TORKOL-4160 file (C-alpha; in steps of 0.2 Angstrom, whole numbers, padded with zeros to 4 digits, m for minus):
414
<pt num="1" X="0000" Y="0000" Z="0000"/>
<pt num="2" X="0007" Y="0017" Z="m0004"/>
<pt num="3" X="0002" Y="0035" Z="m0006"/>
<pt num="4" X="0007" Y="0045" Z="m0022"/>
<pt num="5" X="0012" Y="0063" Z="m0018"/>
<pt num="6" X="0010" Y="0069" Z="m0036"/>
<pt num="7" X="m0008" Y="0063" Z="m0038"/>
<pt num="8" X="m0021" Y="0075" Z="m0041"/>
<pt num="9" X="m0035" Y="0077" Z="m0028"/>
<pt num="10" X="m0052" Y="0069" Z="m0031"/>
<pt num="11" X="m0064" Y="0082" Z="m0038"/>
<pt num="12" X="m0082" Y="0082" Z="m0034"/>
<pt num="13" X="m0092" Y="0082" Z="m0050"/>
<pt num="14" X="m0110" Y="0080" Z="m0042"/>
<pt num="15" X="m0117" Y="0090" Z="m0056"/>
<pt num="16" X="m0114" Y="0076" Z="m0068"/>
<pt num="17" X="m0122" Y="0063" Z="m0056"/>
<pt num="18" X="m0138" Y="0062" Z="m0047"/>
<pt num="19" X="m0129" Y="0060" Z="m0031"/>
<pt num="20" X="m0125" Y="0075" Z="m0020"/>
<pt num="21" X="m0107" Y="0077" Z="m0012"/>
<pt num="22" X="m0107" Y="0080" Z="0007"/>
<pt num="23" X="m0092" Y="0081" Z="0018"/>
<pt num="24" X="m0088" Y="0068" Z="0031"/>
<pt num="25" X="m0076" Y="0070" Z="0046"/>
<pt num="26" X="m0064" Y="0056" Z="0049"/>
<pt num="27" X="m0074" Y="0050" Z="0064"/>
<pt num="28" X="m0090" Y="0050" Z="0055"/>
<pt num="29" X="m0083" Y="0040" Z="0041"/>
<pt num="30" X="m0074" Y="0027" Z="0053"/>
<pt num="31" X="m0090" Y="0025" Z="0063"/>
<pt num="32" X="m0100" Y="0022" Z="0047"/>
<pt num="33" X="m0089" Y="0007" Z="0044"/>
<pt num="34" X="m0092" Y="0002" Z="0062"/>
<pt num="35" X="m0110" Y="0004" Z="0061"/>
<pt num="36" X="m0111" Y="m0006" Z="0045"/>
<pt num="37" X="m0102" Y="m0021" Z="0052"/>
<pt num="38" X="m0109" Y="m0021" Z="0070"/>
<pt num="39" X="m0127" Y="m0025" Z="0065"/>
<pt num="40" X="m0137" Y="m0041" Z="0066"/>
<pt num="41" X="m0121" Y="m0051" Z="0064"/>
<pt num="42" X="m0114" Y="m0046" Z="0081"/>
<pt num="43" X="m0130" Y="m0052" Z="0089"/>
<pt num="44" X="m0130" Y="m0069" Z="0081"/>
<pt num="45" X="m0112" Y="m0073" Z="0082"/>
<pt num="46" X="m0113" Y="m0081" Z="0100"/>
<pt num="47" X="m0128" Y="m0092" Z="0095"/>
<pt num="48" X="m0120" Y="m0097" Z="0078"/>
<pt num="49" X="m0103" Y="m0101" Z="0085"/>
<pt num="50" X="m0109" Y="m0110" Z="0102"/>
<pt num="51" X="m0105" Y="m0127" Z="0095"/>
<pt num="52" X="m0088" Y="m0122" Z="0087"/>
<pt num="53" X="m0081" Y="m0112" Z="0101"/>
<pt num="54" X="m0075" Y="m0094" Z="0104"/>
<pt num="55" X="m0057" Y="m0098" Z="0098"/>
<pt num="56" X="m0064" Y="m0104" Z="0081"/>
<pt num="57" X="m0075" Y="m0088" Z="0080"/>
<pt num="58" X="m0060" Y="m0077" Z="0083"/>
<pt num="59" X="m0049" Y="m0085" Z="0070"/>
<pt num="60" X="m0063" Y="m0083" Z="0057"/>
<pt num="61" X="m0066" Y="m0065" Z="0062"/>
<pt num="62" X="m0048" Y="m0062" Z="0059"/>
<pt num="63" X="m0047" Y="m0071" Z="0042"/>
<pt num="64" X="m0063" Y="m0063" Z="0036"/>
<pt num="65" X="m0057" Y="m0046" Z="0042"/>
<pt num="66" X="m0041" Y="m0048" Z="0032"/>
<pt num="67" X="m0048" Y="m0054" Z="0016"/>
<pt num="68" X="m0063" Y="m0042" Z="0016"/>
<pt num="69" X="m0052" Y="m0028" Z="0020"/>
<pt num="70" X="m0041" Y="m0032" Z="0005"/>
<pt num="71" X="m0057" Y="m0032" Z="m0006"/>
<pt num="72" X="m0063" Y="m0016" Z="0001"/>
<pt num="73" X="m0046" Y="m0008" Z="m0003"/>
<pt num="74" X="m0048" Y="m0013" Z="m0021"/>
<pt num="75" X="m0064" Y="m0004" Z="m0021"/>
<pt num="76" X="m0055" Y="0011" Z="m0013"/>
<pt num="77" X="m0042" Y="0012" Z="m0026"/>
<pt num="78" X="m0055" Y="0011" Z="m0040"/>
<pt num="79" X="m0065" Y="0025" Z="m0032"/>
<pt num="80" X="m0049" Y="0036" Z="m0030"/>
<pt num="81" X="m0046" Y="0033" Z="m0049"/>
<pt num="82" X="m0064" Y="0039" Z="m0053"/>
<pt num="83" X="m0069" Y="0058" Z="m0054"/>
<pt num="84" X="m0088" Y="0055" Z="m0053"/>
<pt num="85" X="m0095" Y="0050" Z="m0036"/>
<pt num="86" X="m0100" Y="0033" Z="m0042"/>
<pt num="87" X="m0107" Y="0019" Z="m0031"/>
<pt num="88" X="m0102" Y="0001" Z="m0031"/>
<pt num="89" X="m0114" Y="m0004" Z="m0046"/>
<pt num="90" X="m0109" Y="0012" Z="m0055"/>
<pt num="91" X="m0090" Y="0008" Z="m0053"/>
<pt num="92" X="m0094" Y="m0010" Z="m0059"/>
<pt num="93" X="m0103" Y="m0003" Z="m0075"/>
<pt num="94" X="m0088" Y="0008" Z="m0079"/>
<pt num="95" X="m0074" Y="m0004" Z="m0076"/>
<pt num="96" X="m0082" Y="m0022" Z="m0079"/>
<pt num="97" X="m0097" Y="m0019" Z="m0089"/>
<pt num="98" X="m0116" Y="m0020" Z="m0088"/>
<pt num="99" X="m0116" Y="m0038" Z="m0082"/>
<pt num="100" X="m0104" Y="m0034" Z="m0068"/>
<pt num="101" X="m0115" Y="m0019" Z="m0064"/>
<pt num="102" X="m0131" Y="m0029" Z="m0062"/>
<pt num="103" X="m0122" Y="m0043" Z="m0052"/>
<pt num="104" X="m0116" Y="m0030" Z="m0039"/>
<pt num="105" X="m0132" Y="m0021" Z="m0039"/>
<pt num="106" X="m0140" Y="m0038" Z="m0035"/>
<pt num="107" X="m0127" Y="m0042" Z="m0022"/>
<pt num="108" X="m0130" Y="m0025" Z="m0013"/>
<pt num="109" X="m0149" Y="m0027" Z="m0015"/>
<pt num="110" X="m0149" Y="m0045" Z="m0008"/>
<pt num="111" X="m0138" Y="m0041" Z="0006"/>
<pt num="112" X="m0149" Y="m0026" Z="0010"/>
<pt num="113" X="m0165" Y="m0035" Z="0010"/>
<pt num="114" X="m0159" Y="m0050" Z="0020"/>
<pt num="115" X="m0150" Y="m0038" Z="0033"/>
<pt num="116" X="m0166" Y="m0028" Z="0035"/>
<pt num="117" X="m0176" Y="m0043" Z="0038"/>
<pt num="118" X="m0164" Y="m0048" Z="0051"/>
<pt num="119" X="m0164" Y="m0031" Z="0059"/>
<pt num="120" X="m0183" Y="m0029" Z="0059"/>
<pt num="121" X="m0185" Y="m0047" Z="0066"/>
<pt num="122" X="m0172" Y="m0045" Z="0079"/>
<pt num="123" X="m0178" Y="m0028" Z="0085"/>
<pt num="124" X="m0196" Y="m0033" Z="0085"/>
<pt num="125" X="m0191" Y="m0047" Z="0097"/>
<pt num="126" X="m0180" Y="m0035" Z="0108"/>
<pt num="127" X="m0193" Y="m0021" Z="0109"/>
<pt num="128" X="m0207" Y="m0034" Z="0112"/>
<pt num="129" X="m0198" Y="m0041" Z="0127"/>
<pt num="130" X="m0192" Y="m0025" Z="0133"/>
<pt num="131" X="m0208" Y="m0015" Z="0132"/>
<pt num="132" X="m0221" Y="m0029" Z="0134"/>
<pt num="133" X="m0228" Y="m0025" Z="0117"/>
<pt num="134" X="m0232" Y="m0037" Z="0102"/>
<pt num="135" X="m0218" Y="m0042" Z="0090"/>
<pt num="136" X="m0228" Y="m0033" Z="0076"/>
<pt num="137" X="m0229" Y="m0017" Z="0086"/>
<pt num="138" X="m0210" Y="m0019" Z="0090"/>
<pt num="139" X="m0205" Y="m0021" Z="0072"/>
<pt num="140" X="m0215" Y="m0006" Z="0067"/>
<pt num="141" X="m0208" Y="0005" Z="0082"/>
<pt num="142" X="m0191" Y="0001" Z="0075"/>
<pt num="143" X="m0194" Y="0005" Z="0057"/>
<pt num="144" X="m0202" Y="0022" Z="0059"/>
<pt num="145" X="m0187" Y="0031" Z="0067"/>
<pt num="146" X="m0175" Y="0021" Z="0057"/>
<pt num="147" X="m0181" Y="0028" Z="0040"/>
<pt num="148" X="m0181" Y="0046" Z="0046"/>
<pt num="149" X="m0162" Y="0048" Z="0046"/>
<pt num="150" X="m0160" Y="0040" Z="0029"/>
<pt num="151" X="m0172" Y="0053" Z="0022"/>
<pt num="152" X="m0159" Y="0067" Z="0025"/>
<pt num="153" X="m0144" Y="0058" Z="0016"/>
<pt num="154" X="m0126" Y="0055" Z="0018"/>
<pt num="155" X="m0121" Y="0069" Z="0031"/>
<pt num="156" X="m0136" Y="0065" Z="0042"/>
<pt num="157" X="m0131" Y="0047" Z="0042"/>
<pt num="158" X="m0113" Y="0051" Z="0046"/>
<pt num="159" X="m0117" Y="0062" Z="0061"/>
<pt num="160" X="m0130" Y="0049" Z="0068"/>
<pt num="161" X="m0117" Y="0035" Z="0066"/>
<pt num="162" X="m0104" Y="0045" Z="0075"/>
<pt num="163" X="m0115" Y="0048" Z="0090"/>
<pt num="164" X="m0124" Y="0032" Z="0091"/>
<pt num="165" X="m0109" Y="0021" Z="0087"/>
<pt num="166" X="m0098" Y="0030" Z="0100"/>
<pt num="167" X="m0112" Y="0027" Z="0113"/>
<pt num="168" X="m0112" Y="0009" Z="0108"/>
<pt num="169" X="m0094" Y="0007" Z="0112"/>
<pt num="170" X="m0096" Y="0015" Z="0129"/>
<pt num="171" X="m0111" Y="0003" Z="0133"/>
<pt num="172" X="m0101" Y="m0012" Z="0127"/>
<pt num="173" X="m0086" Y="m0007" Z="0139"/>
<pt num="174" X="m0098" Y="m0007" Z="0153"/>
<pt num="175" X="m0107" Y="m0023" Z="0148"/>
<pt num="176" X="m0091" Y="m0032" Z="0145"/>
<pt num="177" X="m0083" Y="m0027" Z="0161"/>
<pt num="178" X="m0099" Y="m0033" Z="0171"/>
<pt num="179" X="m0098" Y="m0049" Z="0161"/>
<pt num="180" X="m0080" Y="m0052" Z="0166"/>
<pt num="181" X="m0083" Y="m0048" Z="0184"/>
<pt num="182" X="m0098" Y="m0058" Z="0187"/>
<pt num="183" X="m0095" Y="m0073" Z="0174"/>
<pt num="184" X="m0105" Y="m0089" Z="0177"/>
<pt num="185" X="m0095" Y="m0100" Z="0165"/>
<pt num="186" X="m0076" Y="m0104" Z="0169"/>
<pt num="187" X="m0064" Y="m0097" Z="0156"/>
<pt num="188" X="m0058" Y="m0115" Z="0152"/>
<pt num="189" X="m0075" Y="m0120" Z="0147"/>
<pt num="190" X="m0075" Y="m0107" Z="0134"/>
<pt num="191" X="m0059" Y="m0111" Z="0125"/>
<pt num="192" X="m0065" Y="m0127" Z="0117"/>
<pt num="193" X="m0065" Y="m0130" Z="0098"/>
<pt num="194" X="m0075" Y="m0141" Z="0087"/>
<pt num="195" X="m0070" Y="m0138" Z="0069"/>
<pt num="196" X="m0085" Y="m0148" Z="0062"/>
<pt num="197" X="m0095" Y="m0133" Z="0064"/>
<pt num="198" X="m0082" Y="m0120" Z="0058"/>
<pt num="199" X="m0087" Y="m0116" Z="0040"/>
<pt num="200" X="m0104" Y="m0109" Z="0043"/>
<pt num="201" X="m0096" Y="m0097" Z="0055"/>
<pt num="202" X="m0085" Y="m0090" Z="0041"/>
<pt num="203" X="m0100" Y="m0086" Z="0031"/>
<pt num="204" X="m0108" Y="m0076" Z="0045"/>
<pt num="205" X="m0091" Y="m0067" Z="0048"/>
<pt num="206" X="m0091" Y="m0063" Z="0029"/>
<pt num="207" X="m0108" Y="m0055" Z="0031"/>
<pt num="208" X="m0101" Y="m0044" Z="0046"/>
<pt num="209" X="m0087" Y="m0038" Z="0035"/>
<pt num="210" X="m0096" Y="m0038" Z="0018"/>
<pt num="211" X="m0098" Y="m0019" Z="0018"/>
<pt num="212" X="m0089" Y="m0015" Z="0001"/>
<pt num="213" X="m0104" Y="m0005" Z="m0003"/>
<pt num="214" X="m0098" Y="0008" Z="0010"/>
<pt num="215" X="m0082" Y="0012" Z="0002"/>
<pt num="216" X="m0089" Y="0023" Z="m0012"/>
<pt num="217" X="m0101" Y="0031" Z="0001"/>
<pt num="218" X="m0086" Y="0036" Z="0012"/>
<pt num="219" X="m0076" Y="0041" Z="m0004"/>
<pt num="220" X="m0090" Y="0053" Z="m0009"/>
<pt num="221" X="m0089" Y="0061" Z="0009"/>
<pt num="222" X="m0070" Y="0063" Z="0007"/>
<pt num="223" X="m0070" Y="0071" Z="m0010"/>
<pt num="224" X="m0061" Y="0086" Z="m0002"/>
<pt num="225" X="m0048" Y="0075" Z="0007"/>
<pt num="226" X="m0046" Y="0058" Z="m0002"/>
<pt num="227" X="m0031" Y="0053" Z="0008"/>
<pt num="228" X="m0042" Y="0050" Z="0023"/>
<pt num="229" X="m0052" Y="0036" Z="0014"/>
<pt num="230" X="m0041" Y="0021" Z="0017"/>
<pt num="231" X="m0036" Y="0026" Z="0036"/>
<pt num="232" X="m0055" Y="0028" Z="0040"/>
<pt num="233" X="m0058" Y="0011" Z="0033"/>
<pt num="234" X="m0044" Y="0002" Z="0042"/>
<pt num="235" X="m0049" Y="0011" Z="0058"/>
<pt num="236" X="m0067" Y="0006" Z="0057"/>
<pt num="237" X="m0062" Y="m0012" Z="0053"/>
<pt num="238" X="m0050" Y="m0012" Z="0069"/>
<pt num="239" X="m0064" Y="m0006" Z="0080"/>
<pt num="240" X="m0076" Y="m0018" Z="0073"/>
<pt num="241" X="m0065" Y="m0033" Z="0075"/>
<pt num="242" X="m0063" Y="m0029" Z="0094"/>
<pt num="243" X="m0082" Y="m0027" Z="0096"/>
<pt num="244" X="m0086" Y="m0043" Z="0086"/>
<pt num="245" X="m0074" Y="m0053" Z="0097"/>
<pt num="246" X="m0079" Y="m0046" Z="0114"/>
<pt num="247" X="m0098" Y="m0047" Z="0112"/>
<pt num="248" X="m0098" Y="m0066" Z="0110"/>
<pt num="249" X="m0085" Y="m0068" Z="0123"/>
<pt num="250" X="m0095" Y="m0059" Z="0136"/>
<pt num="251" X="m0111" Y="m0069" Z="0131"/>
<pt num="252" X="m0101" Y="m0085" Z="0133"/>
<pt num="253" X="m0094" Y="m0080" Z="0150"/>
<pt num="254" X="m0112" Y="m0077" Z="0157"/>
<pt num="255" X="m0122" Y="m0091" Z="0148"/>
<pt num="256" X="m0120" Y="m0110" Z="0146"/>
<pt num="257" X="m0122" Y="m0115" Z="0128"/>
<pt num="258" X="m0140" Y="m0122" Z="0131"/>
<pt num="259" X="m0146" Y="m0104" Z="0137"/>
<pt num="260" X="m0139" Y="m0094" Z="0122"/>
<pt num="261" X="m0153" Y="m0088" Z="0112"/>
<pt num="262" X="m0153" Y="m0082" Z="0093"/>
<pt num="263" X="m0154" Y="m0064" Z="0098"/>
<pt num="264" X="m0141" Y="m0065" Z="0111"/>
<pt num="265" X="m0145" Y="m0049" Z="0119"/>
<pt num="266" X="m0161" Y="m0056" Z="0127"/>
<pt num="267" X="m0152" Y="m0070" Z="0136"/>
<pt num="268" X="m0137" Y="m0060" Z="0140"/>
<pt num="269" X="m0147" Y="m0046" Z="0148"/>
<pt num="270" X="m0156" Y="m0058" Z="0159"/>
<pt num="271" X="m0140" Y="m0067" Z="0164"/>
<pt num="272" X="m0132" Y="m0051" Z="0171"/>
<pt num="273" X="m0146" Y="m0051" Z="0184"/>
<pt num="274" X="m0149" Y="m0032" Z="0186"/>
<pt num="275" X="m0162" Y="m0021" Z="0177"/>
<pt num="276" X="m0150" Y="m0008" Z="0172"/>
<pt num="277" X="m0139" Y="m0021" Z="0163"/>
<pt num="278" X="m0154" Y="m0029" Z="0155"/>
<pt num="279" X="m0159" Y="m0012" Z="0149"/>
<pt num="280" X="m0142" Y="m0007" Z="0143"/>
<pt num="281" X="m0139" Y="m0024" Z="0134"/>
<pt num="282" X="m0155" Y="m0021" Z="0124"/>
<pt num="283" X="m0152" Y="m0003" Z="0120"/>
<pt num="284" X="m0135" Y="m0009" Z="0114"/>
<pt num="285" X="m0143" Y="m0022" Z="0103"/>
<pt num="286" X="m0156" Y="m0010" Z="0096"/>
<pt num="287" X="m0143" Y="0003" Z="0092"/>
<pt num="288" X="m0132" Y="m0010" Z="0083"/>
<pt num="289" X="m0146" Y="m0014" Z="0071"/>
<pt num="290" X="m0151" Y="0004" Z="0069"/>
<pt num="291" X="m0134" Y="0010" Z="0064"/>
<pt num="292" X="m0132" Y="m0004" Z="0052"/>
<pt num="293" X="m0150" Y="m0001" Z="0045"/>
<pt num="294" X="m0145" Y="0017" Z="0042"/>
<pt num="295" X="m0129" Y="0014" Z="0032"/>
<pt num="296" X="m0136" Y="m0001" Z="0022"/>
<pt num="297" X="m0152" Y="0008" Z="0017"/>
<pt num="298" X="m0142" Y="0024" Z="0012"/>
<pt num="299" X="m0130" Y="0014" Z="0002"/>
<pt num="300" X="m0143" Y="0004" Z="m0007"/>
<pt num="301" X="m0153" Y="0020" Z="m0011"/>
<pt num="302" X="m0138" Y="0028" Z="m0019"/>
<pt num="303" X="m0134" Y="0012" Z="m0029"/>
<pt num="304" X="m0151" Y="0014" Z="m0035"/>
<pt num="305" X="m0148" Y="0032" Z="m0041"/>
<pt num="306" X="m0132" Y="0026" Z="m0050"/>
<pt num="307" X="m0140" Y="0010" Z="m0058"/>
<pt num="308" X="m0155" Y="0019" Z="m0065"/>
<pt num="309" X="m0146" Y="0035" Z="m0069"/>
<pt num="310" X="m0158" Y="0046" Z="m0059"/>
<pt num="311" X="m0155" Y="0064" Z="m0060"/>
<pt num="312" X="m0157" Y="0069" Z="m0042"/>
<pt num="313" X="m0157" Y="0058" Z="m0026"/>
<pt num="314" X="m0167" Y="0071" Z="m0017"/>
<pt num="315" X="m0181" Y="0073" Z="m0029"/>
<pt num="316" X="m0195" Y="0070" Z="m0016"/>
<pt num="317" X="m0207" Y="0058" Z="m0026"/>
<pt num="318" X="m0192" Y="0048" Z="m0031"/>
<pt num="319" X="m0184" Y="0047" Z="m0014"/>
<pt num="320" X="m0201" Y="0042" Z="m0006"/>
<pt num="321" X="m0202" Y="0028" Z="m0020"/>
<pt num="322" X="m0185" Y="0022" Z="m0017"/>
<pt num="323" X="m0186" Y="0021" Z="0002"/>
<pt num="324" X="m0203" Y="0012" Z="0001"/>
<pt num="325" X="m0195" Y="m0001" Z="m0011"/>
<pt num="326" X="m0180" Y="m0003" Z="0001"/>
<pt num="327" X="m0190" Y="m0004" Z="0017"/>
<pt num="328" X="m0207" Y="m0012" Z="0014"/>
<pt num="329" X="m0202" Y="m0029" Z="0007"/>
<pt num="330" X="m0190" Y="m0034" Z="0021"/>
<pt num="331" X="m0202" Y="m0026" Z="0034"/>
<pt num="332" X="m0217" Y="m0037" Z="0028"/>
<pt num="333" X="m0207" Y="m0053" Z="0027"/>
<pt num="334" X="m0200" Y="m0051" Z="0044"/>
<pt num="335" X="m0217" Y="m0045" Z="0050"/>
<pt num="336" X="m0226" Y="m0061" Z="0045"/>
<pt num="337" X="m0211" Y="m0072" Z="0051"/>
<pt num="338" X="m0206" Y="m0078" Z="0033"/>
<pt num="339" X="m0187" Y="m0079" Z="0037"/>
<pt num="340" X="m0178" Y="m0083" Z="0053"/>
<pt num="341" X="m0165" Y="m0072" Z="0061"/>
<pt num="342" X="m0149" Y="m0082" Z="0059"/>
<pt num="343" X="m0154" Y="m0090" Z="0042"/>
<pt num="344" X="m0156" Y="m0072" Z="0035"/>
<pt num="345" X="m0139" Y="m0068" Z="0040"/>
<pt num="346" X="m0132" Y="m0084" Z="0033"/>
<pt num="347" X="m0139" Y="m0082" Z="0016"/>
<pt num="348" X="m0135" Y="m0064" Z="0014"/>
<pt num="349" X="m0117" Y="m0067" Z="0019"/>
<pt num="350" X="m0115" Y="m0082" Z="0008"/>
<pt num="351" X="m0121" Y="m0074" Z="m0009"/>
<pt num="352" X="m0121" Y="m0055" Z="m0007"/>
<pt num="353" X="m0104" Y="m0055" Z="0002"/>
<pt num="354" X="m0096" Y="m0067" Z="m0010"/>
<pt num="355" X="m0101" Y="m0057" Z="m0025"/>
<pt num="356" X="m0096" Y="m0041" Z="m0017"/>
<pt num="357" X="m0079" Y="m0048" Z="m0012"/>
<pt num="358" X="m0074" Y="m0056" Z="m0028"/>
<pt num="359" X="m0080" Y="m0043" Z="m0041"/>
<pt num="360" X="m0069" Y="m0029" Z="m0034"/>
<pt num="361" X="m0054" Y="m0039" Z="m0041"/>
<pt num="362" X="m0060" Y="m0036" Z="m0059"/>
<pt num="363" X="m0065" Y="m0019" Z="m0055"/>
<pt num="364" X="m0048" Y="m0014" Z="m0049"/>
<pt num="365" X="m0040" Y="m0021" Z="m0065"/>
<pt num="366" X="m0052" Y="m0011" Z="m0075"/>
<pt num="367" X="m0049" Y="0005" Z="m0065"/>
<pt num="368" X="m0030" Y="0003" Z="m0068"/>
<pt num="369" X="m0032" Y="0001" Z="m0086"/>
<pt num="370" X="m0045" Y="0015" Z="m0089"/>
<pt num="371" X="m0047" Y="0026" Z="m0074"/>
<pt num="372" X="m0050" Y="0044" Z="m0075"/>
<pt num="373" X="m0035" Y="0050" Z="m0065"/>
<pt num="374" X="m0020" Y="0045" Z="m0054"/>
<pt num="375" X="m0026" Y="0041" Z="m0037"/>
<pt num="376" X="m0018" Y="0048" Z="m0020"/>
<pt num="377" X="m0016" Y="0030" Z="m0014"/>
<pt num="378" X="m0013" Y="0013" Z="m0022"/>
<pt num="379" X="m0015" Y="m0005" Z="m0015"/>
<pt num="380" X="0003" Y="m0009" Z="m0019"/>
<pt num="381" X="0008" Y="m0028" Z="m0015"/>
<pt num="382" X="m0009" Y="m0033" Z="m0009"/>
<pt num="383" X="m0015" Y="m0031" Z="m0027"/>
<pt num="384" X="m0002" Y="m0043" Z="m0034"/>
<pt num="385" X="m0010" Y="m0057" Z="m0044"/>
<pt num="386" X="m0007" Y="m0071" Z="m0032"/>
<pt num="387" X="m0017" Y="m0062" Z="m0018"/>
<pt num="388" X="m0031" Y="m0058" Z="m0030"/>
<pt num="389" X="m0032" Y="m0077" Z="m0035"/>
<pt num="390" X="m0032" Y="m0082" Z="m0017"/>
<pt num="391" X="m0046" Y="m0070" Z="m0013"/>
<pt num="392" X="m0056" Y="m0077" Z="m0027"/>
<pt num="393" X="m0053" Y="m0095" Z="m0022"/>
<pt num="394" X="m0057" Y="m0092" Z="m0003"/>
<pt num="395" X="m0074" Y="m0084" Z="m0007"/>
<pt num="396" X="m0078" Y="m0096" Z="m0021"/>
<pt num="397" X="m0075" Y="m0111" Z="m0009"/>
<pt num="398" X="m0086" Y="m0103" Z="0004"/>
<pt num="399" X="m0100" Y="m0102" Z="m0009"/>
<pt num="400" X="m0098" Y="m0120" Z="m0014"/>
<pt num="401" X="m0099" Y="m0125" Z="0004"/>
<pt num="402" X="m0115" Y="m0115" Z="0006"/>
<pt num="403" X="m0123" Y="m0124" Z="m0009"/>
<pt num="404" X="m0118" Y="m0141" Z="m0003"/>
<pt num="405" X="m0125" Y="m0137" Z="0014"/>
<pt num="406" X="m0142" Y="m0131" Z="0006"/>
<pt num="407" X="m0143" Y="m0147" Z="m0004"/>
<pt num="408" X="m0141" Y="m0157" Z="0013"/>
<pt num="409" X="m0124" Y="m0164" Z="0008"/>
<pt num="410" X="m0116" Y="m0157" Z="0024"/>
<pt num="411" X="m0121" Y="m0157" Z="0043"/>
<pt num="412" X="m0130" Y="m0142" Z="0048"/>
<pt num="413" X="m0119" Y="m0129" Z="0057"/>
<pt num="414" X="m0131" Y="m0124" Z="0071"/>
């Protein structure tokens, strides 16, 4: 990885695009990355990895973070070689072609829909338990305020992410400390490993880190300071890795395997045996899914603007229609119980994550051949051909495993 001192800065040309350029701060950008990774995935990790063990989970988190970061940095260099504020599907159309563009648009859409199903389902359960209301009312109570921030665009999303994600980190420090001080399960019982159940966990960790769609959004916010794009991505990933490892560990310290629930916040909160901690756990869980909802919905909306060549993302009738298309189908599916929480994460991670992680390899190659400008930063050695091939092989193998599992050829992972 290297910076090029002679490179020209990225210039905003929003007038030639339907997307508006808004300036992000470094903290806002990093927290957008954090918010996108710490969503439903973090709440399902303890349940999904309970048979494999926490050490297996940490190993897969590290592997998934490494290869996903490489894929994201490929998107970063492609964005920095492009003058217009194109989103993932727009970059794919420019550097891969129409087929690649539609594949990535499908990947972003599939990941978004599956994620929003999981968030609506999970938050409905949390609010139902916390407030003593029905699941349907809880799901509706989650959706209404969540859509509000998206309406105001990139800057509003960045500011909201900064404050809510910072609050989540503070809450997690308190909750993790309480879990370590009052643990019910000996540490030795947590350090077991069973690799029979390891592969499905990789697919879920891929989902946690499969946020390639965030890179063009952050690049759009750094059009005035493109050199901050890569550091903000790496900072966000580092914070996310720590949180994704600590939350399941805290749950394992408090709960025997048989007591861990799909939405771990419910059982974790009860195990801490104090109303304040129970409330704090559930507020943390709610915020985790809310922040992820914001960035995923905002990114899917801007990808729609790119894909369908819309003239103005803030045209009111168009924005209402796009938000309805993004929010209503996942909400209705979750509302009527069509998809379970962990299965939604699994399928999104397998297909959307794999497509979004592999195609940036070809996007980078195209950008290096026909980009608009010299970038302020390049991937350097991590873009060597052997690394690109390794990335493709790893994600393709994960996809083949998923297909075999769906066909009943392999034991279930949970």
